[in-house]
C-alpha positions, -999 to 999 in steps of 0.1 A, spaced: -213 -171 162 -225 -179 126 -227 -154 100 -264 -161 86 -272 -127 67 -270 -131 29 -243 -110 13 -234 -109 -23 -203 -101 -42 -209 -91 -80 -182 -86 -104 -182 -63 -133 -187 -92 -157 -219 -102 -143 -204 -133 -120 -224 -133 -87 -209 -148 -55 -236 -156 -26 -221 -156 8 -227 -144 43 -222 -109 56 -195 -97 82 -184 -62 90 -208 -34 81 -238 -39 59 -250 -19 30 -235 -16 -6 -199 -10 -14 -182 -9 -51 -142 -12 -56 -116 -26 -76 -114 -65 -67 -82 -76 -62 -65 -105 -42 -36 -107 -14 -16 -140 -9 -7 -132 26 -6 -161 49 -6 -138 79 -6 -96 86 -43 -90 75 -45 -64 101 -17 -45 83 -34 -53 48 -67 -35 66 -51 -5 77 -26 -1 48 -35 35 30 -23 18 -3 -55 -5 -4 -79 26 -6 -103 20 -33 -100 -16 -36 -122 -47 -25 -95 -70 -8 -97 -110 -12 -76 -129 13 -64 -161 -3 -56 -175 30 -88 -196 42 -89 -186 79 -87 -150 86 -91 -132 119 -73 -160 142 -53 -138 164 -80 -113 166 -74 -74 168 -39 -59 177 -39 -23 175 -1 -22 178 1 -41 144 -18 -12 127 -1 7 96 -23 37 102 -52 48 122 -79 34 103 -93 8 78 -88 21 42 -104 -7 20 -135 -5 5 -146 -42 9 -133 -71 24 -140 -108 12 -129 -141 31 -132 -175 30 -138 -181 67 -141 -155 93 -126 -167 128 -152 -159 157 -128 -169 184 -96 -155 182 -64 -166 205 -32 -146 209 -18 -131 242 -20 -95 224 -56 -98 212 -79 -67 218 -110 -77 202 -124 -95 174 -120 -90 137 -158 -89 130 -163 -60 155 -129 -42 139 -148 -42 105 -181 -30 120 -163 -3 137 -147 11 105 -177 8 85 -161 -19 63 -186 -40 44 -175 -77 41 -186 -110 28 -175 -147 39 -182 -184 31 -176 -179 -8 -149 -197 -28 -120 -176 -27 -98 -200 -47 -125 -194 -77 -126 -158 -71 -86 -157 -74 -86 -178 -105 -110 -157 -120 -89 -125 -113 -59 -142 -124 -71 -149 -158 -93 -120 -166 -73 -92 -147 -84 -68 -118 -119 -61 -123 -145 -37 -104 -169 -53 -79 -198 -48 -56 -205 -61 -22 -240 -58 -10 -254 -69 24 -281 -63 51 -313 -45 35 -297 -38 4 -290 -77 -1 -328 -84 7 -340 -67 -25 -309 -70 -47 -311 -78 -84 -282 -79 -107 -295 -54 -134 -280 -40 -163 -279 -7 -144 -262 -20 -114 -234 -34 -136 -231 -1 -153 -227 13 -119 -199 -11 -112 -182 -7 -143 -182 33 -141 -161 32 -105 -126 46 -107 -102 54 -80 -93 91 -82 -76 115 -61 -63 87 -39 -32 100 -24 -50 131 -17 -76 115 2 -55 91 21 -36 122 38 -64 142 46 -100 126 50 -130 142 68 -105 165 88 -83 136 99 -45 144 99 -20 121 79 -24 85 93 13 81 94 24 113 109 25 116 150 38 151 148 30 179 128 57 195 103 61 225 124 67 205 155 96 189 137 115 216 126 144 214 151 178 234 148 203 214 124 230 217 151 209 204 179 218 169 172 249 165 147 252 127 150 213 122 142 201 119 102 175 140 95 151 125 71 119 142 56 95 114 48 66 120 23 34 109 32 17 93 2 -3 73 24 27 61 45 27 27 64 37 37 98 66 10 98 84 32 72 89 58 100 96 31 127 123 16 107 142 49 102 140 56 140 151 23 150 182 34 132 186 67 151 170 89 125 149 123 132 118 119 110 95 146 98 65 136 80 52 159 52 21 160 35 19 148 0 19 185 -16 48 200 3 70 216 -25 106 209 -31 114 245 -17 101 236 14 120 205 18 151 219 10 149 246 38 144 220 62 179 208 53 174 171 55 201 145 51 179 121 33 144 120 16 119 91 20 95 87 -7 64 64 7 43 39 -8 6 49 -16 -25 41 -32 -38 49 -71 -24 53 -104 13 70 -101 10 92 -130 -20 109 -119 2 127 -92 14 151 -117 23 180 -91 41 158 -69 60 145 -97 73 178 -107 85 183 -69 103 153 -69 120 159 -102 132 195 -85 148 174 -56 163 152 -83 178 179 -102 192 197 -71 210 162 -68 227 166 -35 203 149 -10 199 108 -8 164 97 -18 151 64 -11 116 57 -26 93 26 -19 62 13 -39 41 44 -54 74 66 -43 96 42 -64 70 47 -92 70 86 -91 106 87 -86 107 68 -120 85 90 -137 101 121 -123 131 105 -142 114 103 -176 105 67 -173 67 55 -179 47 31 -157 17 9 -166 -11 -10 -151 -4 -48 -143 -31 -72 -151 -37 -84 -114 -12 -68 -95 16 -81 -69 -3 -84 -35 11 -107 -8 40 -116 14 58 -143 -10 71 -125 -39 107 -135 -51 127 -106 -64 162 -108 -80 191 -87 -68 207 -81 -104 241 -70 -87 244 -104 -68 218 -128 -84 206 -136 -50 169 -139 -47 146 -123 -17 114 -132 -7 96 -97 -4 59 -83 8 41 -64 -21 11 -44 -27 8 -24 -59 -14 -24 -94 12 -4 -114 49 -13 -123 80 9 -141 83 -1 -174 122 -14 -176 127 -3 -212 117 33 -203 145 37 -180 168 64 -189 208 58 -195 215 67 -161 191 44 -144 199 5 -136 175 -20 -131 184 -33 -95 159 -57 -87 135 -80 -110 103 -102 -103 114 -135 -106 77 -148 -115 71 -118 -145 104 -103 -150 87 -69 -140 109 -39 -126 112 -43 -88 141 -18 -81 160 12 -97 195 24 -89 202 61 -102 238 64 -111 240 102 -116 226 111 -81 223 95 -47 189 79 -53 175 45 -53 139 30 -50 122 -4 -45 85 -17 -58 83 -40 -26 82 -29 9 114 -40 30 97 -22 63 73 -52 57 58 -55 93 45 -93 96 72 -103 74 93 -112 54 122 -93 66 147 -104 38 153 -67 24 151 -49 55 189 -40 49 177 -15 24 173 12 53 209 4 63 221 9 28 198 44 29 215 52 64 250 47 50 242 65 21 231 96 42 263 93 62 285 94 33 
């Protein structure tokens, strides 16, 4: 099957890429980013952290193993738009349950293929992340790149991202398989089972799976759960999940994390957005990166051992190392640009990482961090 309907990707600087329409048709505006993962496109599409973004896959062929629902990180696709060099129409995998083009249509994701994704990636690396628009179908037939259209593209901003991915159109939190009320079991019922409260800021399902794999009883709570509510649940550990958007925007959440830190007795593990908001709660600062880190091949050095791990990442913001307080120690650093990739707190039982140790699709180099969290809870 050929994709012969014309589609356009228009960037905020006026650059236009002409290609063919894939997925749903219409018009969408988002923050144009690129991810370097060679595999894991289903995890990318269903990761709530990509909310608000038009995602470009740098790997040239996407969709070759089709759609595999077991690999989803949430129950729906969250990207604003999708850009690939070539979309595979004949997937081959023993778990395949459908074609990617059909999945995109089903979830209302407007996409474009057949453009030079290498040129687009080079532009985003040089100029930095910028807003873009994909137009296809009837919208593409009469398309003109007018100053008004560019103004509309430039005006787009990602706001209330954590709130939106938690409950959208009456949908329950994508990660939560059980309600808060359903998970409140008496503490004495399973004394050997560590009880973890997982804050859902847009959590990938595999965080919950990794904890449950280690015998944890996981209670998923919404992003706006108060510190008092969490403490009443008497958890052995608190997990701060990944999620989308600017971490500093979530002032209310940061205040509640600060209260949990001030309590200081319950081990805390933060991943990605959770890592950033934990740092903000402890007095550090965050800033936006030029084009972010997205992909499955980012080298990070463990500052304690000097060992380098290959990690999966998806973020546009980072903690500023110089802003870390005296009781916070830089634990991991990005080998490529020396940005902060992890923090260990010396005054409370807490640590966090910017990358994804739960990465499903790999790499699994840093999966041991969940074991470290488990030991922290047990001790």
